[in-house]
C-alpha positions in Angstrom: -49.6 -44.7 -105.0 -51.6 -47.1 -106.8 -55.3 -47.9 -107.4 -55.3 -50.2 -104.2 -53.7 -47.5 -101.9 -55.8 -47.3 -98.7 -57.4 -44.0 -98.2 -57.4 -42.0 -94.9 -59.0 -38.8 -93.4 -56.9 -37.0 -90.9 -58.2 -34.2 -88.8 -56.1 -31.5 -87.2 -53.5 -32.3 -89.9 -51.8 -28.8 -90.0 -49.3 -29.5 -87.2 -48.4 -32.0 -84.4 -49.8 -35.3 -84.0 -52.1 -34.9 -87.2 -49.3 -33.8 -89.3 -46.7 -36.6 -88.3 -49.8 -39.2 -88.8 -50.4 -37.7 -92.3 -46.7 -38.0 -93.3 -46.4 -41.3 -91.9 -49.6 -42.7 -93.7 -48.2 -41.2 -97.3 -44.7 -42.6 -96.6 -46.4 -46.0 -96.3 -48.4 -45.6 -99.6 -51.7 -44.3 -98.6 -53.7 -41.4 -99.7 -54.9 -38.9 -97.3 -57.3 -36.0 -96.9 -55.8 -33.7 -94.5 -58.2 -31.2 -92.9 -57.6 -28.4 -90.4 -59.3 -25.1 -89.5 -56.3 -23.2 -90.7 -55.9 -23.4 -94.5 -52.6 -21.6 -94.5 -51.2 -24.2 -92.0 -51.8 -26.8 -94.4 -49.8 -25.4 -97.0 -47.0 -28.1 -96.6 -49.4 -30.9 -97.9 -50.8 -29.1 -101.0 -49.8 -30.0 -104.4 -49.0 -33.8 -103.3 -50.4 -36.3 -105.6 -51.2 -38.7 -102.5 -52.8 -35.8 -100.4 -55.8 -33.6 -100.7 -56.3 -30.7 -98.0 -59.6 -29.2 -97.2 -60.6 -26.6 -94.3 -62.7 -28.4 -91.8 -64.1 -27.0 -88.5 -64.9 -30.4 -86.7 -67.5 -28.7 -84.6 -69.3 -28.4 -87.9 -71.5 -31.5 -89.1 -71.4 -30.2 -92.7 -67.7 -29.8 -92.7 -67.1 -33.3 -91.7 -69.5 -34.5 -94.5 -67.3 -32.5 -97.1 -64.2 -34.0 -95.9 -65.6 -37.6 -96.6 -67.0 -36.6 -99.7 -63.6 -35.1 -100.8 -62.0 -38.5 -99.8 -64.6 -40.5 -102.2 -64.1 -37.7 -104.9 -60.5 -37.4 -104.9 -59.3 -40.9 -104.2 -62.5 -43.2 -104.5 -62.9 -44.7 -101.1 -62.1 -44.2 -97.5 -60.4 -47.0 -95.2 -59.8 -45.1 -92.1 -60.3 -41.9 -90.2 -58.1 -40.3 -87.4 -60.2 -37.8 -85.4 -57.4 -35.8 -84.0 -58.4 -32.2 -84.0 -58.8 -30.6 -80.4 -58.6 -27.6 -78.2 -57.7 -27.2 -74.7 -58.0 -24.2 -72.3 -57.6 -23.5 -68.4 -60.1 -21.7 -66.3 -61.5 -22.1 -62.6 -65.1 -23.4 -62.2 -66.3 -20.2 -61.4 -64.1 -18.2 -63.9 -65.9 -15.6 -66.1 -65.4 -17.3 -69.3 -65.9 -20.9 -67.9 -69.1 -21.9 -69.7 -67.9 -20.6 -72.8 -64.5 -22.7 -72.7 -66.6 -25.7 -71.7 -68.9 -25.1 -74.8 -65.7 -25.1 -77.1 -64.3 -28.0 -75.8 -67.5 -30.1 -75.9 -68.0 -28.7 -79.6 -64.6 -29.7 -80.7 -63.2 -32.5 -78.5 -66.6 -34.5 -78.2 -69.2 -33.6 -80.7 -66.3 -33.1 -83.3 -65.9 -36.8 -82.8 -69.4 -37.5 -83.1 -69.7 -35.6 -86.4 -66.7 -37.4 -87.8 -67.9 -40.9 -86.9 -71.2 -40.1 -88.5 -69.8 -38.6 -91.4 -67.7 -41.7 -92.3 -70.2 -44.4 -91.5 -72.0 -44.5 -94.9 -68.5 -44.8 -96.7 -67.4 -47.5 -94.3 -70.7 -49.3 -94.7 -70.6 -49.2 -98.3 -67.1 -50.8 -98.2 -68.0 -53.3 -95.7 -65.5 -52.3 -93.2 -63.6 -49.3 -91.7 -61.3 -48.0 -89.0 -61.4 -45.1 -86.7 -58.9 -43.6 -84.1 -59.5 -40.8 -82.0 -57.0 -38.6 -80.2 -58.2 -38.7 -76.3 -55.8 -37.9 -73.6 -54.5 -38.9 -70.1 -56.3 -35.9 -69.0 -59.6 -38.0 -70.0 -58.4 -40.8 -67.6 -58.1 -38.5 -64.4 -58.4 -34.8 -63.3 -56.1 -31.7 -63.7 -56.6 -28.5 -61.9 -58.3 -25.8 -63.8 -58.5 -27.9 -67.0 -61.9 -29.5 -66.1 -63.5 -28.4 -69.6 -60.8 -30.7 -71.4 -60.9 -33.3 -68.8 -64.7 -33.6 -69.1 -64.6 -33.3 -73.0 -61.7 -36.0 -73.3 -63.4 -38.3 -70.8 -66.5 -38.3 -72.7 -64.6 -39.1 -75.8 -63.1 -42.2 -73.9 -66.3 -43.8 -73.0 -67.8 -42.7 -76.5 -65.1 -44.8 -78.1 -65.9 -47.8 -75.9 -69.6 -47.4 -76.7 -69.2 -47.1 -80.3 -66.9 -50.0 -80.4 -69.6 -52.4 -79.0 -72.1 -50.6 -81.4 -70.2 -50.9 -84.5 -68.3 -54.1 -84.3 -70.9 -56.4 -85.9 -70.5 -54.2 -88.9 -66.7 -54.7 -89.0 -66.1 -51.2 -88.1 -63.5 -50.6 -85.4 -63.0 -47.6 -83.3 -60.0 -46.9 -80.8 -58.5 -44.1 -78.7 -55.0 -42.8 -78.5 -54.3 -41.2 -75.2 -51.2 -39.0 -75.3 -49.4 -37.7 -72.0 -47.2 -34.7 -72.2 -46.6 -34.3 -75.8 -44.7 -31.9 -78.0 -47.4 -30.7 -80.3 -49.3 -27.9 -81.8 -51.5 -27.6 -78.7 -48.4 -27.5 -76.2 -46.6 -24.9 -78.3 -47.6 -22.0 -76.1 -46.1 -24.0 -73.3 -42.9 -25.2 -74.9 -42.2 -22.3 -77.4 -39.6 -20.6 -75.2 -37.9 -23.8 -74.2 -37.9 -25.6 -70.8 -40.0 -23.6 -67.9 -41.3 -24.5 -64.6 -44.5 -25.9 -65.7 -43.0 -28.1 -68.6 -40.2 -29.3 -66.2 -42.9 -30.3 -63.5 -44.7 -32.2 -66.1 -41.7 -33.9 -67.3 -40.4 -34.9 -63.9 -44.0 -36.6 -63.4 -43.5 -38.9 -66.5 -41.6 -42.1 -65.5 -39.7 -41.8 -68.6 -38.4 -38.4 -67.5 -39.1 -36.8 -70.9 -42.0 -35.5 -73.1 -43.3 -37.5 -76.0 -43.2 -36.7 -79.5 -45.9 -36.3 -82.0 -44.5 -39.0 -84.1 -44.8 -41.6 -81.2 -48.4 -40.8 -80.8 -48.9 -40.9 -84.7 -47.3 -44.2 -84.7 -50.1 -45.5 -82.2 -52.8 -44.0 -84.5 -51.2 -45.8 -87.4 -51.0 -49.2 -85.8 -54.7 -48.8 -84.8 -55.8 -47.9 -88.2 -53.8 -50.9 -89.7 -54.8 -54.4 -90.5 -52.4 -55.4 -87.9 -55.0 -54.2 -85.4 -57.9 -56.1 -87.0 -59.1 -57.7 -83.9 -58.7 -54.5 -81.6 -61.6 -52.2 -81.0 -62.6 -50.0 -77.8 -59.1 -50.0 -76.7 -57.7 -46.7 -74.9 -53.9 -46.8 -75.9 -51.9 -44.6 -73.4 -48.9 -43.1 -75.1 -47.4 -41.5 -71.9 -44.2 -42.7 -70.9 -45.9 -44.5 -67.9 -47.8 -41.6 -66.5 -50.9 -43.6 -66.1 -49.2 -46.7 -64.9 -48.1 -44.6 -61.7 -50.4 -44.2 -58.7 -49.0 -40.8 -58.2 -48.4 -41.6 -54.7 -44.7 -41.7 -55.0 -42.1 -39.6 -56.9 -41.3 -41.8 -60.0 -37.5 -41.6 -59.2 -37.8 -42.1 -55.6 -40.1 -45.2 -55.0 -41.3 -46.7 -51.8 -38.9 -48.2 -49.1 -39.4 -51.6 -47.9 -37.9 -52.1 -44.3 -36.1 -48.8 -44.5 -34.2 -50.0 -47.6 -35.6 -49.1 -51.2 -36.5 -52.2 -53.2 -35.2 -52.7 -56.6 
């Protein structure tokens, strides 16, 4: 760590993609403010000279502003932000808790991004540049049964990123999204905690690469988009999905169509 070390803020940093990204950025010489709603889950990042930890509910504008203030106070600047925190949940459209789940998804997954961007803008404008990445989802690019609150929020995030990219580009502030497919992360621990099961296997079989992604793979996409190597990229939605969104879903990834009765290849 030196006086020239870039400074980043990562939300949802306690586990999964957020933790993998924080570890990667610090390993590359950066300083990171790692925030999460669960302070105990951030224990792995405490007492590291290049890390500062802070509790942050991304649905709170004040908590987002406090995280940026921590970056400025502790490390003297802010070059990039990864707005990664998210929630999910499944419910039918007429389910008893449907509206409550929609409110929570919008508060965290959509408003949380808006709050994060708004909090970071003064620091970026003072520096003359900045980079933002957002964890979206392939579920924001199409629909899933009973996941409509999550689909709606992530779909909103994707178009928010595109809109803000156009708005902020003249100020040399970039914003891009990473759209993971089935990924081993904190959000999917409940599904994968007991090992392979019918649901996780069904998802795996729909991935052309025939496996789940890792948190580190999505984190690598964030790190690239935050870096100077991506200095002319803004408004991009980068799927990290093993080919899920490349597939029309009309055919089994391993089957493929036949041409004249013979499978082409």
